[in-house]
PLY file of the C-alpha trace (Angstrom):
ply
format ascii 1.0
element vertex 112
property float x
property float y
property float z
element edge 111
property int vertex1
property int vertex2
end_header
-52.66 9.64 -46.76
-53.25 11.98 -43.83
-55.98 14.53 -43.84
-55.56 18.23 -43.17
-56.53 18.05 -39.48
-54.01 15.26 -38.80
-51.25 17.28 -40.46
-52.15 20.36 -38.42
-51.99 18.31 -35.23
-48.58 16.89 -36.20
-47.35 20.38 -37.02
-48.51 21.70 -33.64
-46.79 18.81 -31.85
-43.54 19.40 -33.74
-43.68 23.15 -33.01
-44.17 22.40 -29.31
-41.24 19.97 -29.39
-39.13 22.58 -31.19
-39.96 25.18 -28.53
-38.99 22.73 -25.77
-35.68 21.97 -27.51
-34.98 25.68 -27.92
-35.54 26.17 -24.19
-33.22 23.26 -23.39
-30.56 24.71 -25.70
-30.89 28.11 -24.05
-30.63 26.61 -20.55
-27.62 24.46 -21.50
-25.88 27.47 -23.06
-26.55 29.59 -19.98
-25.17 26.88 -17.67
-22.09 26.35 -19.86
-21.47 30.08 -20.03
-21.74 30.45 -16.25
-19.17 27.68 -15.81
-16.76 29.30 -18.25
-17.15 32.72 -16.60
-16.44 31.16 -13.22
-13.35 29.43 -14.61
-12.06 32.64 -16.21
-12.60 34.61 -12.99
-10.74 31.94 -11.06
-7.78 32.03 -13.47
-7.70 35.82 -13.39
-7.65 35.85 -9.59
-4.99 33.14 -9.51
-2.69 35.11 -11.81
-3.58 38.60 -10.55
-5.02 39.78 -13.87
-7.48 42.63 -14.37
-9.73 43.59 -17.26
-7.20 46.27 -18.22
-4.58 43.54 -18.62
-6.87 41.88 -21.15
-7.34 45.10 -23.13
-11.03 45.36 -22.29
-12.74 48.64 -23.08
-10.53 49.54 -26.03
-11.75 49.77 -29.60
-13.52 46.51 -30.31
-11.72 44.83 -27.42
-8.73 44.16 -29.69
-6.35 46.38 -27.76
-5.84 48.63 -30.79
-6.62 52.31 -30.75
-8.68 53.68 -33.63
-6.59 55.14 -36.44
-5.81 58.84 -36.30
-7.57 59.48 -39.62
-10.76 57.61 -38.76
-13.80 59.83 -39.27
-11.85 62.80 -40.61
-13.02 64.81 -43.60
-10.68 64.81 -46.57
-10.13 67.89 -48.71
-11.39 67.56 -52.29
-8.78 67.07 -55.01
-10.99 67.42 -58.07
-13.68 69.96 -59.01
-16.17 70.08 -61.85
-15.90 73.72 -62.93
-19.28 73.61 -64.67
-21.30 72.51 -61.64
-18.98 73.04 -58.67
-19.17 69.37 -57.66
-16.06 68.02 -55.94
-14.42 64.64 -55.32
-11.70 63.72 -52.85
-10.14 61.12 -55.10
-11.13 58.35 -52.72
-13.65 55.63 -53.33
-15.62 55.18 -56.51
-15.47 57.94 -59.08
-18.62 60.05 -59.19
-20.70 59.90 -62.36
-19.52 63.35 -63.51
-15.88 62.17 -63.36
-16.71 58.92 -65.15
-18.57 60.80 -67.89
-15.76 63.31 -68.37
-13.06 60.63 -68.57
-15.22 58.63 -70.99
-15.56 61.70 -73.23
-11.77 61.99 -73.48
-10.85 64.42 -70.72
-8.07 63.63 -68.26
-8.55 63.42 -64.51
-5.78 66.00 -64.10
-7.99 68.53 -65.93
-10.20 68.65 -62.82
-7.43 68.91 -60.22
-7.85 71.72 -57.70
0 1
1 2
2 3
3 4
4 5
5 6
6 7
7 8
8 9
9 10
10 11
11 12
12 13
13 14
14 15
15 16
16 17
17 18
18 19
19 20
20 21
21 22
22 23
23 24
24 25
25 26
26 27
27 28
28 29
29 30
30 31
31 32
32 33
33 34
34 35
35 36
36 37
37 38
38 39
39 40
40 41
41 42
42 43
43 44
44 45
45 46
46 47
47 48
48 49
49 50
50 51
51 52
52 53
53 54
54 55
55 56
56 57
57 58
58 59
59 60
60 61
61 62
62 63
63 64
64 65
65 66
66 67
67 68
68 69
69 70
70 71
71 72
72 73
73 74
74 75
75 76
76 77
77 78
78 79
79 80
80 81
81 82
82 83
83 84
84 85
85 86
86 87
87 88
88 89
89 90
90 91
91 92
92 93
93 94
94 95
95 96
96 97
97 98
98 99
99 100
100 101
101 102
102 103
103 104
104 105
105 106
106 107
107 108
108 109
109 110
110 111
């Protein structure tokens, strides 16, 4: 069986080998990527395409515009008259709504 020092030396050698392989992977990826970029540029020039033709710069690069309601505040639909807390009716029910419904009240009782 190997002693502690031998195992440490093996570990150091494997870590060095791993670092070298990571560098080789990075270099190979960079070279492959450069070749693909060159090929894409060539095809774009050949067919007269621009980045706008590809939909670049739009939301997520998908060519879709963000929805009109994205990021908008929604008016509350329900109010707890005792505390003044409100809920829009979207998403999970707040604890005060859950407790009230569990105690026998109806959701419509809190409608604004």
